[in-house]
KOLFILO-251752 format. One record per residue (C-alpha): residue in one letter; residue number from 0; x, y, z. Coordinates in nm, 3 decimals. Layout:
N
+--------+-----+---------+---------+---------+
! residu ! num !       x !       y !       z !
+--------+-----+---------+---------+---------+
!      A ! NUM !       X !       Y !       Z !
...
+--------+-----+---------+---------+---------+
This chain:
93
+--------+-----+---------+---------+---------+
! residu ! num !       x !       y !       z !
+--------+-----+---------+---------+---------+
!      X !   0 !   1.982 !  10.939 !  22.614 !
!      X !   1 !   2.055 !  10.741 !  22.930 !
!      X !   2 !   1.823 !  10.720 !  23.227 !
!      X !   3 !   1.934 !  10.920 !  23.530 !
!      X !   4 !   2.092 !  10.728 !  23.821 !
!      X !   5 !   1.832 !  10.661 !  24.088 !
!      X !   6 !   1.876 !  10.542 !  24.446 !
!      X !   7 !   1.827 !  10.169 !  24.492 !
!      X !   8 !   1.613 !   9.961 !  24.726 !
!      X !   9 !   1.686 !  10.035 !  25.090 !
!      X !  10 !   1.821 !  10.385 !  25.020 !
!      X !  11 !   1.681 !  10.666 !  25.229 !
!      X !  12 !   1.538 !  10.972 !  25.055 !
!      X !  13 !   1.433 !  11.285 !  25.242 !
!      X !  14 !   1.156 !  11.490 !  25.083 !
!      X !  15 !   1.054 !  11.842 !  25.177 !
!      X !  16 !   0.743 !  12.048 !  25.101 !
!      X !  17 !   0.707 !  12.106 !  24.727 !
!      X !  18 !   0.935 !  11.813 !  24.636 !
!      X !  19 !   0.667 !  11.546 !  24.633 !
!      X !  20 !   0.302 !  11.489 !  24.548 !
!      X !  21 !   0.049 !  11.253 !  24.700 !
!      X !  22 !  -0.105 !  11.215 !  24.354 !
!      X !  23 !  -0.062 !  11.420 !  24.034 !
!      X !  24 !  -0.124 !  11.786 !  24.113 !
!      X !  25 !  -0.164 !  11.736 !  24.492 !
!      X !  26 !   0.151 !  11.896 !  24.641 !
!      X !  27 !   0.299 !  11.761 !  24.962 !
!      X !  28 !   0.343 !  12.014 !  25.244 !
!      X !  29 !   0.540 !  11.813 !  25.500 !
!      X !  30 !   0.885 !  11.654 !  25.537 !
!      X !  31 !   0.930 !  11.276 !  25.523 !
!      X !  32 !   1.216 !  11.028 !  25.524 !
!      X !  33 !   1.133 !  10.727 !  25.308 !
!      X !  34 !   1.324 !  10.399 !  25.276 !
!      X !  35 !   1.287 !  10.308 !  24.907 !
!      X !  36 !   1.141 !   9.976 !  24.795 !
!      X !  37 !   1.105 !  10.057 !  24.423 !
!      X !  38 !   1.097 !  10.355 !  24.187 !
!      X !  39 !   0.881 !  10.370 !  23.874 !
!      X !  40 !   0.835 !  10.623 !  23.593 !
!      X !  41 !   0.530 !  10.847 !  23.597 !
!      X !  42 !   0.347 !  11.022 !  23.315 !
!      X !  43 !   0.515 !  11.348 !  23.420 !
!      X !  44 !   0.891 !  11.314 !  23.347 !
!      X !  45 !   0.971 !  11.558 !  23.630 !
!      X !  46 !   0.840 !  11.305 !  23.886 !
!      X !  47 !   0.882 !  10.935 !  23.961 !
!      X !  48 !   0.664 !  10.705 !  24.170 !
!      X !  49 !   0.843 !  10.600 !  24.487 !
!      X !  50 !   0.714 !  10.303 !  24.681 !
!      X !  51 !   0.867 !  10.270 !  25.024 !
!      X !  52 !   0.841 !  10.262 !  25.400 !
!      X !  53 !   0.863 !  10.530 !  25.663 !
!      X !  54 !   1.157 !  10.497 !  25.897 !
!      X !  55 !   0.922 !  10.389 !  26.176 !
!      X !  56 !   0.854 !  10.065 !  25.984 !
!      X !  57 !   1.208 !   9.952 !  26.075 !
!      X !  58 !   1.136 !   9.967 !  26.447 !
!      X !  59 !   1.131 !   9.624 !  26.603 !
!      X !  60 !   0.791 !   9.698 !  26.756 !
!      X !  61 !   0.640 !   9.801 !  26.419 !
!      X !  62 !   0.638 !   9.451 !  26.265 !
!      X !  63 !   0.549 !   9.598 !  25.923 !
!      X !  64 !   0.477 !   9.319 !  25.675 !
!      X !  65 !   0.336 !   9.534 !  25.392 !
!      X !  66 !   0.532 !   9.539 !  25.063 !
!      X !  67 !   0.529 !   9.921 !  25.096 !
!      X !  68 !   0.351 !  10.179 !  25.311 !
!      X !  69 !   0.414 !  10.495 !  25.107 !
!      X !  70 !   0.335 !  10.567 !  24.743 !
!      X !  71 !   0.450 !  10.916 !  24.646 !
!      X !  72 !   0.547 !  11.111 !  24.338 !
!      X !  73 !   0.893 !  11.252 !  24.407 !
!      X !  74 !   1.082 !  11.501 !  24.192 !
!      X !  75 !   1.340 !  11.319 !  23.979 !
!      X !  76 !   1.598 !  11.590 !  24.065 !
!      X !  77 !   1.565 !  11.497 !  24.434 !
!      X !  78 !   1.612 !  11.127 !  24.359 !
!      X !  79 !   1.916 !  11.189 !  24.134 !
!      X !  80 !   2.079 !  11.412 !  24.399 !
!      X !  81 !   2.011 !  11.145 !  24.663 !
!      X !  82 !   2.172 !  10.875 !  24.447 !
!      X !  83 !   2.476 !  11.099 !  24.394 !
!      X !  84 !   2.511 !  11.160 !  24.768 !
!      X !  85 !   2.456 !  11.532 !  24.717 !
!      X !  86 !   2.143 !  11.561 !  24.924 !
!      X !  87 !   2.137 !  11.613 !  25.301 !
!      X !  88 !   1.867 !  11.447 !  25.504 !
!      X !  89 !   1.568 !  11.662 !  25.596 !
!      X !  90 !   1.574 !  11.846 !  25.921 !
!      X !  91 !   1.265 !  11.953 !  26.103 !
!      X !  92 !   1.031 !  12.145 !  25.876 !
+--------+-----+---------+---------+---------+
């Protein structure tokens, strides 16, 4: 079995309520656009750990020097659809 195609570093993933968790079992209830730094497997095969930055970190005035600002569990289906270009960016929630 091959691993599903995931978006690479620098890709933008939009997550909506119910598509991400702050930690296992803690559902996210807001929308976010994250610029991916890395993706790692989690204990739950339905989710993957996404380390990344919010879009505001790219602002010239932000001067973000952290390796990543966000650490979220994101549904693998969302990441695969993003990598395939089948996922629209989130609109206002």
